[in-house]
Every structure is written in C-alpha cells, then in structure tokens.
A tleap script that builds the chain and sets N, CA, C and O, in Angstrom:
source leaprc.protein.ff14SB
mol = sequence {
  NMET LYS LEU THR GLN ALA GLU TRP GLN ILE
  MET ASN ALA LEU TRP GLU LYS HIE PRO ALA
  THR ALA ARG ASP ILE MET SER ARG LEU PRO
  LYS ASP VAL LYS TRP ALA TYR THR THR LEU
  LYS THR MET LEU SER ARG LEU VAL GLU LYS
  GLU ALA VAL SER GLU GLN LYS GLN SER ASN
  THR SER VAL TYR GLU PRO LEU VAL SER GLN
  ARG LYS ALA ARG LEU SER ALA PHE ARG LEU
  LEU LEU ASP GLN SER PHE ASP GLY ALA MET
  GLY PRO LEU MET HIE PHE LEU LEU GLN GLU
  GLN LYS LEU ASN ASP ARG GLN LYS LYS GLU
  LEU ILE GLU ILE LEU GLY ASN GLU SER GLU
  LYS ALA GLY GLU ILE CLYS
}
set mol.1.N position { 3.488 -9.607 1.311 }
set mol.1.CA position { 4.489 -9.098 0.618 }
set mol.1.C position { 5.058 -7.833 1.415 }
set mol.1.O position { 4.274 -6.962 1.790 }
set mol.2.N position { 6.258 -7.752 1.638 }
set mol.2.CA position { 6.783 -6.495 2.281 }
set mol.2.C position { 7.467 -5.648 1.221 }
set mol.2.O position { 8.312 -6.091 0.443 }
set mol.3.N position { 7.048 -4.433 1.252 }
set mol.3.CA position { 7.627 -3.403 0.221 }
set mol.3.C position { 8.472 -2.329 1.070 }
set mol.3.O position { 8.187 -2.090 2.244 }
set mol.4.N position { 9.380 -1.789 0.492 }
set mol.4.CA position { 10.212 -0.678 1.185 }
set mol.4.C position { 9.479 0.667 0.873 }
set mol.4.O position { 8.558 0.724 0.058 }
set mol.5.N position { 9.839 1.502 1.413 }
set mol.5.CA position { 9.040 2.806 1.161 }
set mol.5.C position { 9.432 3.363 -0.246 }
set mol.5.O position { 8.576 3.998 -0.860 }
set mol.6.N position { 10.539 3.190 -0.743 }
set mol.6.CA position { 10.879 3.423 -2.228 }
set mol.6.C position { 9.897 2.651 -3.220 }
set mol.6.O position { 9.388 3.131 -4.233 }
set mol.7.N position { 9.729 1.306 -2.707 }
set mol.7.CA position { 8.896 0.382 -3.573 }
set mol.7.C position { 7.301 0.988 -3.489 }
set mol.7.O position { 6.533 1.020 -4.450 }
set mol.8.N position { 7.037 1.392 -2.314 }
set mol.8.CA position { 5.634 1.879 -2.225 }
set mol.8.C position { 5.504 3.083 -3.240 }
set mol.8.O position { 4.599 3.147 -4.073 }
set mol.9.N position { 6.383 3.922 -3.106 }
set mol.9.CA position { 6.176 4.977 -4.156 }
set mol.9.C position { 6.219 4.622 -5.645 }
set mol.9.O position { 5.539 5.350 -6.370 }
set mol.10.N position { 6.854 3.698 -6.185 }
set mol.10.CA position { 6.771 3.190 -7.321 }
set mol.10.C position { 5.350 2.541 -7.603 }
set mol.10.O position { 4.687 2.822 -8.601 }
set mol.11.N position { 4.954 1.652 -6.632 }
set mol.11.CA position { 3.617 1.104 -6.721 }
set mol.11.C position { 2.491 1.976 -6.792 }
set mol.11.O position { 1.469 1.692 -7.417 }
set mol.12.N position { 2.678 3.100 -6.117 }
set mol.12.CA position { 1.622 4.072 -6.140 }
set mol.12.C position { 1.431 4.763 -7.483 }
set mol.12.O position { 0.341 5.072 -7.965 }
set mol.13.N position { 2.589 4.959 -8.009 }
set mol.13.CA position { 2.694 5.604 -9.383 }
set mol.13.C position { 2.171 4.727 -10.358 }
set mol.13.O position { 1.669 5.207 -11.375 }
set mol.14.N position { 2.228 3.312 -10.157 }
set mol.14.CA position { 1.825 2.184 -11.185 }
set mol.14.C position { 0.343 2.164 -10.732 }
set mol.14.O position { -0.372 2.316 -11.722 }
set mol.15.N position { -0.294 2.045 -9.716 }
set mol.15.CA position { -1.611 2.079 -9.341 }
set mol.15.C position { -2.460 3.205 -9.845 }
set mol.15.O position { -3.670 3.161 -10.067 }
set mol.16.N position { -1.563 4.328 -10.009 }
set mol.16.CA position { -2.266 5.694 -10.423 }
set mol.16.C position { -2.764 5.438 -11.847 }
set mol.16.O position { -3.889 5.741 -12.244 }
set mol.17.N position { -1.826 4.859 -12.561 }
set mol.17.CA position { -2.105 4.632 -14.055 }
set mol.17.C position { -1.170 3.622 -14.567 }
set mol.17.O position { 0.044 3.793 -14.453 }
set mol.18.N position { -1.715 2.483 -15.178 }
set mol.18.CA position { -0.871 1.639 -15.767 }
set mol.18.C position { -1.757 0.865 -16.948 }
set mol.18.O position { -2.983 0.764 -16.919 }
set mol.19.N position { -1.011 0.412 -17.846 }
set mol.19.CA position { 0.406 -0.044 -17.840 }
set mol.19.C position { 1.310 1.293 -18.024 }
set mol.19.O position { 0.827 2.341 -18.453 }
set mol.20.N position { 2.513 1.163 -17.698 }
set mol.20.CA position { 3.497 2.300 -17.703 }
set mol.20.C position { 4.899 1.876 -18.112 }
set mol.20.O position { 5.303 0.717 -18.015 }
set mol.21.N position { 5.535 2.788 -18.528 }
set mol.21.CA position { 7.000 2.552 -18.785 }
set mol.21.C position { 7.625 2.977 -17.678 }
set mol.21.O position { 6.921 3.359 -16.743 }
set mol.22.N position { 9.052 3.000 -17.555 }
set mol.22.CA position { 9.706 3.365 -16.531 }
set mol.22.C position { 9.753 4.998 -16.498 }
set mol.22.O position { 9.674 5.668 -15.468 }
set mol.23.N position { 9.881 5.446 -17.665 }
set mol.23.CA position { 9.696 7.129 -17.667 }
set mol.23.C position { 8.287 7.490 -17.331 }
set mol.23.O position { 8.210 8.606 -16.816 }
set mol.24.N position { 7.142 6.861 -17.475 }
set mol.24.CA position { 6.024 7.166 -16.968 }
set mol.24.C position { 6.046 7.229 -15.663 }
set mol.24.O position { 5.593 8.215 -15.081 }
set mol.25.N position { 6.566 6.208 -15.026 }
set mol.25.CA position { 6.475 5.887 -13.612 }
set mol.25.C position { 7.249 7.205 -12.918 }
set mol.25.O position { 6.752 7.862 -12.004 }
set mol.26.N position { 8.456 7.450 -13.476 }
set mol.26.CA position { 9.435 8.455 -13.137 }
set mol.26.C position { 8.727 9.993 -13.046 }
set mol.26.O position { 8.974 10.848 -12.195 }
set mol.27.N position { 7.829 10.087 -14.112 }
set mol.27.CA position { 7.251 11.405 -13.987 }
set mol.27.C position { 5.944 11.562 -13.128 }
set mol.27.O position { 5.311 12.616 -13.057 }
set mol.28.N position { 5.643 10.505 -12.544 }
set mol.28.CA position { 4.451 10.295 -11.429 }
set mol.28.C position { 5.164 10.295 -10.088 }
set mol.28.O position { 4.452 10.486 -9.102 }
set mol.29.N position { 6.315 10.132 -9.928 }
set mol.29.CA position { 6.929 9.921 -8.468 }
set mol.29.C position { 6.832 11.496 -7.828 }
set mol.29.O position { 6.804 12.495 -8.547 }
set mol.30.N position { 6.789 11.524 -6.473 }
set mol.30.CA position { 6.766 12.756 -5.870 }
set mol.30.C position { 8.046 13.521 -6.244 }
set mol.30.O position { 9.079 12.905 -6.505 }
set mol.31.N position { 7.984 14.775 -6.270 }
set mol.31.CA position { 8.912 15.860 -6.699 }
set mol.31.C position { 10.171 15.667 -5.972 }
set mol.31.O position { 11.246 15.947 -6.503 }
set mol.32.N position { 10.082 15.179 -4.721 }
set mol.32.CA position { 11.386 15.277 -3.911 }
set mol.32.C position { 12.229 14.034 -4.230 }
set mol.32.O position { 13.387 13.916 -3.828 }
set mol.33.N position { 11.554 13.055 -5.020 }
set mol.33.CA position { 12.458 11.959 -5.316 }
set mol.33.C position { 13.376 12.175 -6.454 }
set mol.33.O position { 12.885 12.491 -7.537 }
set mol.34.N position { 14.613 12.043 -6.331 }
set mol.34.CA position { 15.612 12.441 -7.340 }
set mol.34.C position { 16.420 11.198 -7.805 }
set mol.34.O position { 17.650 11.231 -7.758 }
set mol.35.N position { 15.761 10.114 -8.248 }
set mol.35.CA position { 16.512 8.912 -8.556 }
set mol.35.C position { 17.070 8.945 -9.921 }
set mol.35.O position { 16.507 9.654 -10.756 }
set mol.36.N position { 18.062 8.294 -10.226 }
set mol.36.CA position { 18.520 8.165 -11.435 }
set mol.36.C position { 17.655 7.147 -12.147 }
set mol.36.O position { 17.139 6.270 -11.454 }
set mol.37.N position { 17.398 7.166 -13.703 }
set mol.37.CA position { 16.761 6.327 -14.370 }
set mol.37.C position { 17.097 4.887 -14.058 }
set mol.37.O position { 16.265 3.991 -13.913 }
set mol.38.N position { 18.267 4.780 -13.980 }
set mol.38.CA position { 19.022 3.358 -13.555 }
set mol.38.C position { 18.534 2.844 -12.203 }
set mol.38.O position { 18.283 1.645 -12.082 }
set mol.39.N position { 18.409 3.563 -11.329 }
set mol.39.CA position { 18.035 3.369 -9.845 }
set mol.39.C position { 16.485 2.783 -10.034 }
set mol.39.O position { 16.024 1.749 -9.551 }
set mol.40.N position { 15.918 3.623 -10.764 }
set mol.40.CA position { 14.277 3.113 -10.753 }
set mol.40.C position { 14.219 1.855 -11.662 }
set mol.40.O position { 13.333 1.075 -11.313 }
set mol.41.N position { 14.930 1.473 -12.720 }
set mol.41.CA position { 15.016 0.220 -13.255 }
set mol.41.C position { 15.518 -0.749 -12.403 }
set mol.41.O position { 14.954 -1.836 -12.530 }
set mol.42.N position { 16.316 -0.705 -11.654 }
set mol.42.CA position { 16.796 -1.542 -10.831 }
set mol.42.C position { 15.605 -1.821 -9.737 }
set mol.42.O position { 15.351 -2.998 -9.484 }
set mol.43.N position { 14.945 -0.895 -9.149 }
set mol.43.CA position { 13.940 -1.188 -8.299 }
set mol.43.C position { 12.811 -1.988 -9.020 }
set mol.43.O position { 12.276 -2.969 -8.503 }
set mol.44.N position { 12.467 -1.470 -10.323 }
set mol.44.CA position { 11.431 -2.240 -10.907 }
set mol.44.C position { 11.777 -3.843 -11.063 }
set mol.44.O position { 11.015 -4.801 -10.928 }
set mol.45.N position { 13.129 -3.818 -11.381 }
set mol.45.CA position { 13.465 -5.311 -11.471 }
set mol.45.C position { 13.301 -6.209 -10.168 }
set mol.45.O position { 13.137 -7.428 -10.123 }
set mol.46.N position { 13.381 -5.362 -9.194 }
set mol.46.CA position { 13.080 -6.214 -7.681 }
set mol.46.C position { 11.718 -6.313 -7.694 }
set mol.46.O position { 11.303 -7.440 -7.426 }
set mol.47.N position { 10.837 -5.417 -7.940 }
set mol.47.CA position { 9.393 -5.639 -7.775 }
set mol.47.C position { 8.994 -6.814 -8.753 }
set mol.47.O position { 8.138 -7.606 -8.359 }
set mol.48.N position { 9.546 -6.975 -9.975 }
set mol.48.CA position { 9.255 -8.053 -10.801 }
set mol.48.C position { 9.799 -9.279 -10.218 }
set mol.48.O position { 9.028 -10.232 -10.337 }
set mol.49.N position { 10.950 -9.548 -9.595 }
set mol.49.CA position { 11.260 -10.453 -8.713 }
set mol.49.C position { 10.381 -10.891 -7.651 }
set mol.49.O position { 10.189 -12.083 -7.411 }
set mol.50.N position { 9.816 -9.886 -6.976 }
set mol.50.CA position { 8.978 -10.110 -5.905 }
set mol.50.C position { 7.482 -10.383 -6.317 }
set mol.50.O position { 6.591 -10.465 -5.472 }
set mol.51.N position { 7.275 -10.511 -7.605 }
set mol.51.CA position { 6.133 -10.853 -8.404 }
set mol.51.C position { 4.956 -9.719 -7.895 }
set mol.51.O position { 3.760 -10.007 -7.835 }
set mol.52.N position { 5.479 -8.458 -7.559 }
set mol.52.CA position { 4.526 -7.303 -7.333 }
set mol.52.C position { 4.129 -6.694 -8.645 }
set mol.52.O position { 3.042 -6.125 -8.750 }
set mol.53.N position { 4.919 -6.785 -9.596 }
set mol.53.CA position { 4.707 -6.080 -10.904 }
set mol.53.C position { 5.116 -7.050 -12.180 }
set mol.53.O position { 5.913 -7.972 -12.010 }
set mol.54.N position { 4.624 -6.830 -13.240 }
set mol.54.CA position { 5.084 -7.687 -14.269 }
set mol.54.C position { 5.603 -6.743 -15.402 }
set mol.54.O position { 5.167 -5.600 -15.532 }
set mol.55.N position { 6.535 -7.272 -16.193 }
set mol.55.CA position { 7.180 -6.579 -17.269 }
set mol.55.C position { 7.068 -7.272 -18.571 }
set mol.55.O position { 7.438 -8.426 -18.788 }
set mol.56.N position { 6.516 -6.446 -19.431 }
set mol.56.CA position { 6.323 -6.875 -20.747 }
set mol.56.C position { 7.266 -6.048 -21.719 }
set mol.56.O position { 7.412 -4.831 -21.611 }
set mol.57.N position { 7.887 -6.823 -22.672 }
set mol.57.CA position { 8.810 -5.936 -23.588 }
set mol.57.C position { 8.102 -5.612 -24.721 }
set mol.57.O position { 7.471 -6.500 -25.295 }
set mol.58.N position { 8.104 -4.383 -25.174 }
set mol.58.CA position { 7.593 -3.856 -26.461 }
set mol.58.C position { 8.517 -3.010 -27.285 }
set mol.58.O position { 8.771 -1.826 -27.064 }
set mol.59.N position { 8.994 -3.750 -28.262 }
set mol.59.CA position { 10.206 -3.159 -28.881 }
set mol.59.C position { 11.242 -2.991 -27.987 }
set mol.59.O position { 11.587 -3.941 -27.284 }
set mol.60.N position { 11.829 -1.836 -27.907 }
set mol.60.CA position { 12.910 -1.584 -27.139 }
set mol.60.C position { 12.587 -1.180 -25.684 }
set mol.60.O position { 13.512 -1.011 -24.890 }
set mol.61.N position { 11.316 -1.022 -25.318 }
set mol.61.CA position { 10.739 -0.598 -24.173 }
set mol.61.C position { 10.099 -1.526 -23.178 }
set mol.61.O position { 9.242 -2.314 -23.576 }
set mol.62.N position { 10.430 -1.492 -21.993 }
set mol.62.CA position { 9.539 -2.415 -21.038 }
set mol.62.C position { 8.475 -1.683 -20.544 }
set mol.62.O position { 8.577 -0.487 -20.269 }
set mol.63.N position { 7.330 -2.410 -20.396 }
set mol.63.CA position { 5.958 -1.868 -19.936 }
set mol.63.C position { 5.616 -2.652 -18.692 }
set mol.63.O position { 5.689 -3.881 -18.715 }
set mol.64.N position { 5.236 -1.976 -17.570 }
set mol.64.CA position { 5.010 -2.574 -16.141 }
set mol.64.C position { 3.615 -2.517 -15.761 }
set mol.64.O position { 2.995 -1.467 -15.936 }
set mol.65.N position { 3.109 -3.438 -15.307 }
set mol.65.CA position { 1.785 -3.463 -14.520 }
set mol.65.C position { 1.657 -4.004 -13.245 }
set mol.65.O position { 2.309 -5.014 -12.981 }
set mol.66.N position { 0.960 -3.527 -12.445 }
set mol.66.CA position { 0.939 -4.216 -10.913 }
set mol.66.C position { 0.261 -5.407 -10.982 }
set mol.66.O position { -0.711 -5.593 -11.714 }
set mol.67.N position { 0.832 -6.370 -10.107 }
set mol.67.CA position { 0.117 -7.770 -10.128 }
set mol.67.C position { -0.440 -7.878 -8.775 }
set mol.67.O position { -1.053 -8.866 -8.371 }
set mol.68.N position { -0.184 -6.746 -8.046 }
set mol.68.CA position { -0.766 -6.760 -6.711 }
set mol.68.C position { -1.789 -5.488 -6.626 }
set mol.68.O position { -1.429 -4.375 -7.009 }
set mol.69.N position { -2.971 -5.714 -6.143 }
set mol.69.CA position { -3.898 -4.543 -5.806 }
set mol.69.C position { -3.331 -3.750 -4.680 }
set mol.69.O position { -2.605 -4.194 -3.791 }
set mol.70.N position { -3.763 -2.479 -4.827 }
set mol.70.CA position { -3.342 -1.505 -3.655 }
set mol.70.C position { -3.970 -1.916 -2.421 }
set mol.70.O position { -3.390 -1.712 -1.354 }
set mol.71.N position { -5.059 -2.455 -2.462 }
set mol.71.CA position { -5.794 -3.222 -1.139 }
set mol.71.C position { -4.966 -4.199 -0.565 }
set mol.71.O position { -4.571 -4.175 0.600 }
set mol.72.N position { -4.682 -5.155 -1.493 }
set mol.72.CA position { -3.852 -6.322 -0.933 }
set mol.72.C position { -2.492 -5.938 -0.371 }
set mol.72.O position { -2.001 -6.476 0.620 }
set mol.73.N position { -1.913 -4.959 -1.083 }
set mol.73.CA position { -0.423 -4.448 -0.501 }
set mol.73.C position { -0.760 -3.919 0.974 }
set mol.73.O position { -0.172 -4.339 1.971 }
set mol.74.N position { -1.872 -2.854 1.005 }
set mol.74.CA position { -2.171 -2.145 2.237 }
set mol.74.C position { -2.421 -3.378 3.359 }
set mol.74.O position { -1.991 -3.293 4.510 }
set mol.75.N position { -3.036 -4.319 2.949 }
set mol.75.CA position { -3.744 -5.349 3.960 }
set mol.75.C position { -2.515 -6.024 4.516 }
set mol.75.O position { -2.377 -6.273 5.714 }
set mol.76.N position { -1.479 -6.355 3.421 }
set mol.76.CA position { -0.244 -7.063 3.809 }
set mol.76.C position { 0.735 -6.163 4.796 }
set mol.76.O position { 1.441 -6.657 5.674 }
set mol.77.N position { 0.655 -4.890 4.520 }
set mol.77.CA position { 1.539 -3.951 5.338 }
set mol.77.C position { 0.866 -3.928 6.721 }
set mol.77.O position { 1.530 -4.115 7.740 }
set mol.78.N position { -0.387 -3.710 6.744 }
set mol.78.CA position { -1.323 -3.697 8.079 }
set mol.78.C position { -0.913 -4.999 8.789 }
set mol.78.O position { -0.306 -4.883 9.854 }
set mol.79.N position { -1.175 -6.202 8.320 }
set mol.79.CA position { -0.903 -7.326 8.829 }
set mol.79.C position { 0.299 -7.433 9.595 }
set mol.79.O position { 0.335 -7.831 10.759 }
set mol.80.N position { 1.423 -7.019 8.819 }
set mol.80.CA position { 2.661 -7.040 9.399 }
set mol.80.C position { 2.891 -6.030 10.533 }
set mol.80.O position { 3.626 -6.250 11.496 }
set mol.81.N position { 2.233 -4.966 10.341 }
set mol.81.CA position { 2.417 -3.970 11.634 }
set mol.81.C position { 1.748 -4.758 12.841 }
set mol.81.O position { 2.357 -4.955 13.893 }
set mol.82.N position { 0.421 -5.203 12.606 }
set mol.82.CA position { -0.200 -5.720 13.789 }
set mol.82.C position { 0.399 -6.835 14.470 }
set mol.82.O position { 0.415 -6.908 15.698 }
set mol.83.N position { 0.982 -7.867 13.569 }
set mol.83.CA position { 1.683 -8.835 13.989 }
set mol.83.C position { 2.863 -8.757 14.751 }
set mol.83.O position { 3.084 -9.419 15.766 }
set mol.84.N position { 3.706 -7.833 14.173 }
set mol.84.CA position { 5.156 -7.522 14.811 }
set mol.84.C position { 5.029 -6.433 15.945 }
set mol.84.O position { 5.805 -6.484 16.900 }
set mol.85.N position { 4.126 -5.510 15.867 }
set mol.85.CA position { 4.196 -4.623 16.978 }
set mol.85.C position { 3.101 -4.781 18.009 }
set mol.85.O position { 3.186 -4.230 19.106 }
set mol.86.N position { 2.038 -5.558 17.647 }
set mol.86.CA position { 0.958 -5.614 18.681 }
set mol.86.C position { 0.493 -7.144 18.848 }
set mol.86.O position { -0.631 -7.425 19.266 }
set mol.87.N position { 1.375 -8.036 18.516 }
set mol.87.CA position { 1.189 -9.412 18.770 }
set mol.87.C position { -0.137 -9.829 18.170 }
set mol.87.O position { -0.832 -10.612 18.816 }
set mol.88.N position { -0.539 -9.399 17.038 }
set mol.88.CA position { -1.706 -9.655 16.376 }
set mol.88.C position { -3.021 -9.151 16.989 }
set mol.88.O position { -4.086 -9.392 16.421 }
set mol.89.N position { -2.963 -8.367 18.283 }
set mol.89.CA position { -4.062 -7.868 18.792 }
set mol.89.C position { -4.598 -6.503 18.360 }
set mol.89.O position { -3.904 -5.490 18.445 }
set mol.90.N position { -5.826 -6.500 17.902 }
set mol.90.CA position { -6.377 -5.377 17.352 }
set mol.90.C position { -6.639 -4.266 18.422 }
set mol.90.O position { -6.464 -3.066 18.210 }
set mol.91.N position { -7.083 -4.815 19.606 }
set mol.91.CA position { -7.462 -3.769 20.728 }
set mol.91.C position { -6.303 -2.769 21.040 }
set mol.91.O position { -6.457 -1.547 21.048 }
set mol.92.N position { -5.133 -3.411 21.296 }
set mol.92.CA position { -3.927 -2.476 21.654 }
set mol.92.C position { -3.638 -1.608 20.645 }
set mol.92.O position { -3.298 -0.470 20.966 }
set mol.93.N position { -3.716 -1.972 19.219 }
set mol.93.CA position { -3.340 -1.195 18.135 }
set mol.93.C position { -4.387 0.167 18.036 }
set mol.93.O position { -3.960 1.304 17.836 }
set mol.94.N position { -5.737 -0.144 18.202 }
set mol.94.CA position { -6.551 0.744 18.172 }
set mol.94.C position { -6.330 1.731 19.295 }
set mol.94.O position { -6.418 2.931 19.035 }
set mol.95.N position { -6.061 1.340 20.481 }
set mol.95.CA position { -5.958 2.253 21.787 }
set mol.95.C position { -4.631 3.076 21.250 }
set mol.95.O position { -4.633 4.289 21.462 }
set mol.96.N position { -3.580 2.539 20.617 }
set mol.96.CA position { -2.439 3.271 20.500 }
set mol.96.C position { -2.780 4.300 19.347 }
set mol.96.O position { -2.305 5.432 19.437 }
set mol.97.N position { -3.546 3.980 18.312 }
set mol.97.CA position { -3.820 4.844 17.252 }
set mol.97.C position { -4.751 5.999 17.875 }
set mol.97.O position { -4.491 7.148 17.517 }
set mol.98.N position { -5.724 5.814 18.700 }
set mol.98.CA position { -6.496 6.777 19.371 }
set mol.98.C position { -5.804 7.648 20.242 }
set mol.98.O position { -6.187 8.790 20.494 }
set mol.99.N position { -4.729 7.087 20.730 }
set mol.99.CA position { -3.893 8.100 21.625 }
set mol.99.C position { -2.992 9.003 20.796 }
set mol.99.O position { -2.666 10.143 21.128 }
set mol.100.N position { -2.609 8.354 19.643 }
set mol.100.CA position { -1.589 9.240 18.878 }
set mol.100.C position { -2.213 10.242 17.910 }
set mol.100.O position { -1.630 11.202 17.406 }
set mol.101.N position { -3.573 9.851 17.710 }
set mol.101.CA position { -4.162 10.607 16.483 }
set mol.101.C position { -5.492 11.224 17.119 }
set mol.101.O position { -6.504 10.548 16.936 }
set mol.102.N position { -5.607 12.168 17.694 }
set mol.102.CA position { -6.730 12.666 18.152 }
set mol.102.C position { -7.778 12.867 17.048 }
set mol.102.O position { -7.468 13.394 15.979 }
set mol.103.N position { -9.130 12.405 17.339 }
set mol.103.CA position { -10.247 12.454 16.502 }
set mol.103.C position { -11.117 13.688 16.730 }
set mol.103.O position { -11.334 13.937 17.916 }
set mol.104.N position { -11.626 14.460 15.882 }
set mol.104.CA position { -12.506 15.386 16.031 }
set mol.104.C position { -13.871 14.707 16.176 }
set mol.104.O position { -14.032 13.506 15.957 }
set mol.105.N position { -14.887 15.581 16.576 }
set mol.105.CA position { -16.190 14.804 16.949 }
set mol.105.C position { -16.839 14.097 15.606 }
set mol.105.O position { -17.563 13.104 15.670 }
set mol.106.N position { -16.465 14.771 14.362 }
set mol.106.CA position { -17.128 13.938 13.165 }
set mol.106.C position { -16.541 12.537 13.054 }
set mol.106.O position { -17.221 11.518 12.928 }
set mol.107.N position { -15.199 12.587 13.112 }
set mol.107.CA position { -14.425 11.349 13.116 }
set mol.107.C position { -14.791 10.373 14.143 }
set mol.107.O position { -14.915 9.214 13.747 }
set mol.108.N position { -14.997 10.623 15.436 }
set mol.108.CA position { -15.447 9.967 16.367 }
set mol.108.C position { -16.680 9.399 16.132 }
set mol.108.O position { -16.820 8.226 16.479 }
set mol.109.N position { -17.735 10.055 15.545 }
set mol.109.CA position { -19.039 9.659 15.167 }
set mol.109.C position { -18.997 8.552 14.200 }
set mol.109.O position { -19.697 7.543 14.289 }
set mol.110.N position { -18.026 8.823 13.149 }
set mol.110.CA position { -17.825 7.751 12.070 }
set mol.110.C position { -17.295 6.598 12.457 }
set mol.110.O position { -17.536 5.598 11.782 }
set mol.111.N position { -16.478 6.509 13.606 }
set mol.111.CA position { -15.687 5.295 14.052 }
set mol.111.C position { -16.856 4.468 14.902 }
set mol.111.O position { -16.952 3.240 14.914 }
set mol.112.N position { -17.626 5.290 15.528 }
set mol.112.CA position { -18.739 4.406 16.402 }
set mol.112.C position { -19.659 3.862 15.426 }
set mol.112.O position { -20.192 2.775 15.652 }
set mol.113.N position { -19.926 4.571 14.256 }
set mol.113.CA position { -20.957 3.885 13.259 }
set mol.113.C position { -20.271 2.747 12.774 }
set mol.113.O position { -20.866 1.669 12.802 }
set mol.114.N position { -18.975 2.815 12.278 }
set mol.114.CA position { -18.387 1.551 11.937 }
set mol.114.C position { -18.225 0.367 12.861 }
set mol.114.O position { -18.388 -0.786 12.461 }
set mol.115.N position { -17.908 0.665 14.077 }
set mol.115.CA position { -17.825 -0.291 15.051 }
set mol.115.C position { -19.258 -0.801 15.359 }
set mol.115.O position { -19.409 -1.967 15.723 }
set mol.116.N position { -20.235 -0.024 15.234 }
set mol.116.CA position { -21.507 -0.441 15.528 }
set mol.116.C position { -22.092 -1.452 14.367 }
set mol.116.O position { -22.774 -2.453 14.583 }
set mol.117.N position { -21.692 -0.984 13.159 }
set mol.117.CA position { -22.103 -1.875 11.996 }
set mol.117.C position { -21.259 -3.221 12.151 }
set mol.117.O position { -21.878 -4.273 11.988 }
set mol.118.N position { -20.118 -3.268 12.403 }
set mol.118.CA position { -19.299 -4.389 12.585 }
set mol.118.C position { -19.897 -5.370 13.646 }
set mol.118.O position { -19.953 -6.580 13.429 }
set mol.119.N position { -20.327 -4.812 14.768 }
set mol.119.CA position { -20.991 -5.443 15.972 }
set mol.119.C position { -22.247 -6.275 15.496 }
set mol.119.O position { -22.483 -7.431 15.848 }
set mol.120.N position { -23.038 -5.489 14.616 }
set mol.120.CA position { -24.265 -5.857 14.157 }
set mol.120.C position { -23.946 -7.126 13.185 }
set mol.120.O position { -24.603 -8.160 13.306 }
set mol.121.N position { -22.934 -7.005 12.238 }
set mol.121.CA position { -22.649 -8.216 11.335 }
set mol.121.C position { -22.064 -9.296 12.236 }
set mol.121.O position { -22.309 -10.470 11.957 }
set mol.122.N position { -21.319 -9.003 13.280 }
set mol.122.CA position { -20.910 -10.312 14.128 }
set mol.122.C position { -21.996 -11.026 14.687 }
set mol.122.O position { -22.007 -12.245 14.853 }
set mol.123.N position { -23.177 -10.012 15.058 }
set mol.123.CA position { -24.421 -10.716 15.671 }
set mol.123.C position { -25.173 -11.461 14.734 }
set mol.123.O position { -25.796 -12.453 15.114 }
set mol.124.N position { -25.188 -11.063 13.443 }
set mol.124.CA position { -25.927 -11.912 12.453 }
set mol.124.C position { -25.216 -13.328 12.120 }
set mol.124.O position { -25.845 -14.297 11.695 }
set mol.125.N position { -23.843 -13.321 12.366 }
set mol.125.CA position { -23.055 -14.534 12.106 }
set mol.125.C position { -23.392 -15.747 13.025 }
set mol.125.O position { -23.463 -16.926 12.681 }
set mol.126.N position { -23.588 -15.208 14.284 }
set mol.126.CA position { -23.809 -16.166 15.495 }
set mol.126.C position { -24.872 -17.236 15.236 }
set mol.126.O position { -25.145 -18.059 16.110 }
savepdb mol mol.pdb
quit
C-alpha cells in the first residue's frame, strides 16, 4: 500500500488512538497542518477506498479505525523504497544509509549486535 505524506499524518494520528472521529484526528495532526475539515474528510474517504481505514456511522458522525498496522504500512513503504531505489538489494541500501547518517559508537555497537544476531539465526536455519 502506497500512502502519501498527508495520508501518513492521518494514519499516525489514528494509530496513536482509535477509534476516532475526523475531529479527533484533526486535533492530533501536527500543528503546522492547516487543513480544512472538508479536506481531512476527503482524505479519510480516500483511505477508506484504499482499505487502509474503516468507517462506521454512529448517529451523524463517522468513526474511523485503521485496518492496516503501523508495522505493515512501514514495511510496505520500505519495500517500495528498496525495490524502486536499490533494485531490491539490501547491501547498497545499507551502504547508502551509513554514508548519509553517521553513527555514534553506541549506534555502531547496536548495529553490529543486530547483524551478529541475524547471522546466528541464518546459521541455525541451514
């Protein structure tokens, strides 16, 4: 599932606390977001069409729930980046990230531990 930046903001507000009305979501958006209420409702309708969000009518109010977990959405965005920008190859992606984002000693140690654990898991599978 591909989400726009605006849709990510809405989904983050929904993941934070749900179920939620459009007014609830509006109150949780970043302060620099200055959308009209009708704009938010339009974007929520699009998220319903994408099957990322469900909409339930309660009296005169729509109540929204995420249908996609934050982890699943992040994984989808990551796979899209990996496939489109790095031909699906993890090595070049990691190299790029390490060049662009310098790690301090603690972060380097954590990364080495993670890679060591993954290497051990791969050895167990053989």
